[in-house]
C-alpha positions as CSV (number, residue, x, y, z in Angstrom):
1,M,-26.3,19.9,-3.5
2,D,-29.6,21.2,-2.2
3,S,-32.6,20.0,-4.2
4,T,-33.8,23.5,-4.8
5,H,-30.4,24.6,-6.2
6,P,-30.8,25.7,-9.9
7,L,-28.3,23.2,-11.1
8,T,-30.3,20.3,-9.7
9,T,-33.6,21.4,-11.0
10,V,-34.1,19.8,-14.5
11,P,-37.0,19.9,-16.9
12,E,-39.5,17.0,-16.8
13,R,-38.5,13.7,-18.3
14,R,-39.3,13.3,-22.0
15,I,-38.5,10.0,-23.8
16,L,-37.0,10.2,-27.2
17,P,-38.2,7.4,-29.5
18,R,-34.6,6.5,-30.4
19,P,-32.1,7.9,-27.8
20,Q,-29.7,10.3,-29.3
21,R,-26.1,9.6,-28.2
22,V,-24.1,12.3,-26.3
23,L,-20.5,12.0,-25.3
24,V,-19.7,14.0,-22.1
25,V,-16.1,14.9,-21.8
26,D,-14.8,16.6,-18.6
27,D,-11.9,15.8,-16.2
28,S,-14.3,16.5,-13.3
29,A,-16.2,13.3,-12.4
30,D,-18.8,15.5,-10.6
31,V,-19.5,17.5,-13.7
32,R,-19.7,14.4,-15.9
33,E,-22.1,12.8,-13.5
34,L,-24.3,15.9,-13.3
35,W,-24.5,16.4,-17.0
36,T,-25.1,12.6,-17.5
37,M,-28.0,12.7,-15.1
38,W,-29.6,15.6,-16.9
39,L,-29.1,14.0,-20.3
40,Q,-30.5,10.7,-19.2
41,I,-33.5,12.4,-17.7
42,W,-34.1,14.1,-21.1
43,G,-33.9,10.7,-22.8
44,F,-30.3,10.7,-24.3
45,A,-27.9,7.8,-24.3
46,V,-24.7,9.0,-22.7
47,E,-21.0,7.9,-22.6
48,Q,-18.4,9.7,-20.6
49,A,-14.7,10.4,-21.0
50,G,-12.3,12.1,-18.5
51,N,-9.8,13.5,-21.0
52,G,-9.4,14.3,-24.7
53,L,-7.5,11.0,-25.5
54,D,-10.4,8.9,-24.1
55,A,-12.9,11.2,-25.8
56,V,-11.4,10.5,-29.2
57,K,-11.3,6.8,-28.6
58,K,-14.9,6.6,-27.3
59,A,-16.2,8.9,-30.1
60,R,-15.0,6.4,-32.7
61,T,-16.8,3.5,-31.0
62,F,-19.8,5.2,-29.4
63,Q,-20.5,7.4,-32.6
64,P,-22.2,10.3,-30.7
65,H,-24.7,12.6,-32.3
66,L,-23.2,15.4,-30.1
67,V,-20.2,16.0,-27.9
68,L,-20.0,18.2,-24.8
69,M,-16.3,19.0,-24.5
70,D,-14.5,20.6,-21.6
71,L,-11.5,22.6,-22.8
72,W,-8.9,22.2,-20.1
73,M,-8.1,18.6,-19.2
74,P,-5.1,16.4,-18.5
75,V,-3.5,14.0,-21.0
76,V,-5.1,15.6,-24.1
77,D,-7.0,18.9,-23.8
78,G,-10.4,19.5,-25.3
79,L,-9.0,21.8,-28.1
80,T,-6.8,19.0,-29.4
81,A,-9.5,16.4,-29.0
82,T,-11.9,18.7,-31.0
83,E,-9.4,19.2,-33.8
84,T,-8.8,15.4,-34.0
85,M,-12.5,14.7,-34.2
86,K,-13.2,17.4,-36.7
87,A,-10.3,16.1,-38.9
88,D,-11.9,12.6,-39.0
89,P,-14.3,12.3,-42.0
90,H,-16.7,10.1,-39.8
91,M,-16.9,12.7,-37.0
92,K,-16.5,16.0,-38.7
93,H,-20.2,16.7,-38.8
94,V,-20.8,15.8,-35.1
95,P,-21.5,19.0,-33.2
96,V,-19.0,19.8,-30.5
97,L,-20.1,22.1,-27.7
98,A,-17.0,23.5,-25.9
99,L,-17.6,24.3,-22.3
100,S,-15.3,26.2,-20.0
101,A,-15.2,28.2,-16.8
102,D,-12.4,30.2,-18.4
103,T,-14.4,32.9,-20.0
104,F,-11.9,35.8,-19.6
105,S,-9.2,34.4,-21.8
106,P,-9.4,33.8,-25.5
107,A,-10.9,30.4,-24.7
108,R,-14.0,30.9,-26.9
109,E,-12.0,32.0,-30.0
110,R,-9.5,29.0,-29.5
111,A,-12.4,26.6,-29.1
112,L,-14.1,27.8,-32.3
113,K,-10.8,27.8,-34.2
114,A,-10.2,24.2,-33.1
115,G,-13.6,23.3,-34.7
116,A,-16.1,23.6,-31.9
117,D,-19.6,24.5,-33.1
118,R,-20.4,26.5,-30.0
119,F,-18.8,27.8,-26.8
120,L,-20.8,27.7,-23.6
121,P,-19.6,29.1,-20.2
122,K,-19.5,26.9,-17.1
123,P,-21.4,26.6,-14.9
124,I,-24.4,26.2,-17.1
125,S,-28.1,25.8,-16.2
126,P,-30.0,22.8,-17.4
127,D,-32.3,25.0,-19.5
128,A,-29.3,26.7,-21.3
129,L,-27.6,23.3,-21.9
130,L,-30.8,21.7,-23.3
131,E,-31.4,24.7,-25.5
132,A,-27.8,24.6,-26.9
133,I,-28.2,20.9,-27.5
134,R,-31.5,21.3,-29.3
135,E,-30.1,24.1,-31.5
136,S,-27.0,22.1,-32.3
137,L,-28.9,19.0,-33.2
138,S,-31.3,20.8,-35.6
139,P,-28.7,20.9,-38.5
140,V,-27.8,17.3,-37.9
141,I,-31.5,16.4,-38.3
142,G,-31.7,18.4,-41.5
143,R,-28.8,16.3,-43.0
144,G,-30.8,13.1,-42.5
145,G,-29.2,12.5,-39.0
146,P,-31.1,11.6,-35.9
147,Q,-34.8,12.4,-35.6
148,V,-35.6,14.4,-32.5
149,P,-39.3,15.3,-32.2
150,P,-40.0,18.8,-31.0
151,T,-41.9,17.3,-28.0
152,A,-38.7,15.7,-26.8
153,F,-37.5,19.1,-25.6
154,P,-39.5,20.9,-22.9
155,S,-40.2,24.5,-23.7
156,G,-38.4,27.1,-21.5
157,G,-39.3,28.4,-18.1
158,H,-38.4,25.4,-15.9
C-alpha cells in the first residue's frame, strides 16, 4: 500500500502504562497484520487468531481486554466464536467488536444477537477503529478493569 493511503496513516504513537490486550481474529493474514500494526503503534499487546476455534482457545490463555472479531471465517465462524466467548463466565464481559465487509445482509443483527458488543463495517479507518476501541473499553474500566488514561488515545482528526 502507498504510504499516503488512508489505511496506512495511523495516529501518533502513545504508550499505555500497562498494555491492554487485544485479540485480533480474521481469516485474512493481511487484515490481521494491518490491525496488529495499528494496535501495537497505539500501545496495545496483541495476539492473533485465523479462525473462531483458534480465537476461543487463545482468548482463554491470552485473556484479552477486547476482541476484534471477523464474522465469516473457516473452521468456526465469528458468530459461533462470539457466542462461545460470551457463554464463558470468564470472558462474558470482554467486549467483542464484530467486523465484516458484509454490510448488506443481516450480519449486524446476527452479530449482536450472538453477543457482539458492536458491529463495524470493513474496511475501517484507523481513527474509526481506535474510537470504537476507546468507547468499548470505557465500561470495562468502570468495572475495575484495565486502566486506560485519556492521553493514551489521540484525539480525532488524524
